[in-house]
N, C-alpha and C positions, 0 to 999 in steps of 0.2 A: 391189436391196433387197427386192423382193417375193419373189424366189426364195429368199433367205436365210430370210425369215419362213416360207415354205412348208416349207422343209427342217426348221426347228426344230419346227413344228407336227407334221410327220410323225414326227419322233423322239419327241416327247411322247406322241402317240397310240400309237406302237409300244411304248414302254416301259410305258405304262398297260395295254395289252392283255396284255403278257407277265406283269405282276404280277397282273392280275385272273385270268388263266388259272391261275397258280400257286395263288392262294387257293382258286379253285373246285376244283382238283384235290385240295388238302388236305382241303377240306370233304367231297368225295365219298369220300375214303379213310376218313374218320371215320364215315360213315353206317352201314356194316355193324355196327360195335360198338354204335352207339346202338340199332339195330334189335334187337340181341340182348338188351338190357335188358328185364326183365319186371317189371311192378308188379301185385300182386294185393291187392285190398281186401276184407277180411272183417270186417264190423261196424266196430269202432273200431280194428282192427289193420290195418297195411299191411305187406305182404311184398314186398321188392325183391330181385330176382335179377339180379346183374350178371355177365355172361358175358364173361370176358377170353380172351386167347390161350392162356395156360397154366393158368388157374384160373378159378373162379367164386365169387362172394361172395353170401351170403344175409343180409339185414338185416330184422329184424322190429321195427316201431315201433307204439306205441299212442298214439292221439290222445286228449287229455284236455281237453275244453272247460271253460273257466273264464270266465264272463261273455261278453265279446265277443271273447275270444282263444281260440286253440286251441294247446295245448302238446304237442309230440311227445316221448315218452319211449322211448328205445331199450331194448328188453328182450332182444334176442338178436342176435348177429353171428357168422357162420361163414364161414371161408375154406377151400376144398377144392382141393387141388393134388396131382396125381400120386399119388392114393391116400392122401394124408394130409389131416388136417383139424385146424383150429384153431378152437375154439368158445368164445365168451364169452357168459355169461348175466348180465344186469344185474337184480338183485333189489332189493326195497325194504328199507329199514332196519326191523328189528324189535327184540326185546328186546336192548338193549345192543349191537346189531350195529355195528361200526365204520363210519363214514361214508367209504366208499371212493370214489375218483375213478370217475366213470361210465364212463370208457374202460378201466378196469382190470377184468380178469376176476374174477368172484366165482363160485367153483365150488360148485354144489349148494346145499342149504339146511340144512347142518349143519356141525359142526366148529368153530364159533366159541366161544371160551371167555371167561369173565369171572371177575374176582376181586372179592369183596365183603367189607366190614368194617362192623360195626355195633355200637352200644352196646346191651348186653343188660340188661334190667331185668325186674322182676316186678310184678304188679299189687297187691301188698301192701307198702305203704311201711314197715311195721313189721317186715318179715321181715329176718332176718340174712343170708339167701341173696340174692346179687345186689344188695346195697345200693349198692356202688360198685366201680369197676374191673372190671366184668364185660363181656365182649364176645363177638361171634360172628365167625368167619372162614369164608368159603365159597369154593369153586371149583366151576365148572359149565360145561357145554357147552349150547348152545341152538340153536334153529332154527325154521323155519316148518313148520307142518302143512298149512294150507290157507287161502287168502285167500277170505273170504266175499264181499267186495265191495271197492270202492275205499277203504274206510275201516276195515273190521274184518278182523282176521287171527287165526287160531288158531295158537298157538305152543307150544313145549315147552321145558323145561330139565331136565337131569339133573345131579346133582352131590353134593357132600359139605358138611355143616355141622359145624363144631367149636365147641361152646358152652363157654365158660369162665366159671364163676361164682366170685367171691371171697366168702369168709366171714371177716369181720374181727372185731375186738374180742375176740381170744383165744377163739374158738369153733371147734368142729369138728363133723363128722357122725359119728354112731355108730348102729348098729342095736341098738335096745333092744326086746326081745320082738317082733322081726320088723318093727319100725317104724323108719325112718330119722329120727333126731331130732337137732336142734341142741343141743349141750351145751357147757358152759364147760370151758376147759382152764386149769389152774393156770399162772401165768406168761404169757409172751408167746408166742402161736402164730398161725400163718396157715394157713388151709385153702383149698384150691382144688378145686372140683368140675368135672370135665371130662367131656363127653359128645360122642360122634361119631355122626352120622346120615347115612344114605343117603337122598336126597330126589328126588322127581319132581314137576314143576310144570307142568301144562297151564294155559295162560293165554289170555285173550281180550284182544287188543291193539287199540287205536284208533291206526291208523297210515295216513295218507293216502298214496296212490301218489306216490313221489318225495319224501316228507317225511322230515326227520331227527328229528322229534318223535314220541315214542311214549308213550301212557298205557295202563296195563294193570291188570287185576285177575286174581287167580289163587288157587286152593287149593293148598297145599303139603302133599304126603303124605310123611311122614318115618318111617324105621325106624331104631331105635337099634342100633348095632353095637358100641358100647364105652361104658363109664362107670366112673369111679373118683373117689374123694375122697382127696386127698393132704394130710396135715397136717405142717407144719414146726414141731416143738415147741420149747420153750424150751431144751432141751439139744441142739438141732441134730439131733434124731433124726426121720427121716421115717417116718410111718405112713400106710399106704394101705388104704382101705376099698373093696373091689371090688364088693361086693353092695349097691350103692345102689339103692333101690327106685324107679327111674324108670320111666315108661311106655315100653313097647317101641315102640308105634306112636302117632303123634300127627298132628294135622291143624292147619295154620295158615292164616289168611287173609292175603293179601298184596296190596298195591297199590303202584304205582311210576310214576315219570315218568323217561324217558330222553331225552337229546338227544345225538345222534351216539353217541359211545362212552362217555358218562358218565351216571350217573343216581342218583336217590335212591329209597329204598323204605321201607315200613313193614310189619311183620308182627306178628300177634297170634295166640298159640296158643289154639285152641279146646279143646285137651286139656290137663289139668293136667300139671305137670312130673312129679309123683310119682304112683304108682298110688293108687287110692282106698283110704284108710285106712292107707297105708303111708308117709306123709310129709306135710309141710305142703302145704296146698292152694294152689298158686301157678300163675299163668298168665304165662309169659314173653312179652315183646314186644321188638321190635328196631326201631331207627331207624338206617339205615345208608346207605353210599355204595357204588356199584358202578362198575367200570371194565372195559371190554372190552379184550381183548388181541389 
């Protein structure tokens, strides 16, 4: 009986020794790859280099303390293999930038577009221009210029504005003695004043690192490239006035709030719509919505 127990114990210890040696051998094989991994810390950034058999990977993270916790934000990942490279840069959401998955690559700091629509009005409630059914349509590209700190970012936008003003109550625009004037039209008529602008907008945005919410203020510099007033008269005859005395250059003040890829904005023109002494003294303003594509 004792001999049987001794044989069973020997088998148990032998089996345990074989399994333990296999585990130790596997651990020893994994040691060289662990030794090849490198971690470099520079300020709040951590650079990790993982060296594999066929490639190596570089990951850069930034530590962001918040109270008693520290959150790591991945800002770069690169995989290099056989002379080829795959790089991903993770940037922060700025003016109307889509909220992309953090694991998806966002290339560069430009090339993101947005579409905007806003109701267009003027600061004179008695004006026949822009009293109702007037609007602005815009398309633009935008991006980052420079992040000043964890909360403030300099950004830019370049694009086009199309302003459409409705002139109702059977009135139209005519040039009288070199001055664009609103005049009555016999019968029923509708007049539309259209102006197209090329615009540039440098902005200061409040956008925390990793945040989807952005608040910004900006001057908008605009240059008129086209303008015309079209009148649909009572006899279905179209009349077009091309020499509308609008200001060629104008400056607007703009403020807006964006969350992810949608936002609202307000603009007010510091420059009158018409040239001085060449038309009604009107300052347009817009309240609108924006959507990033």
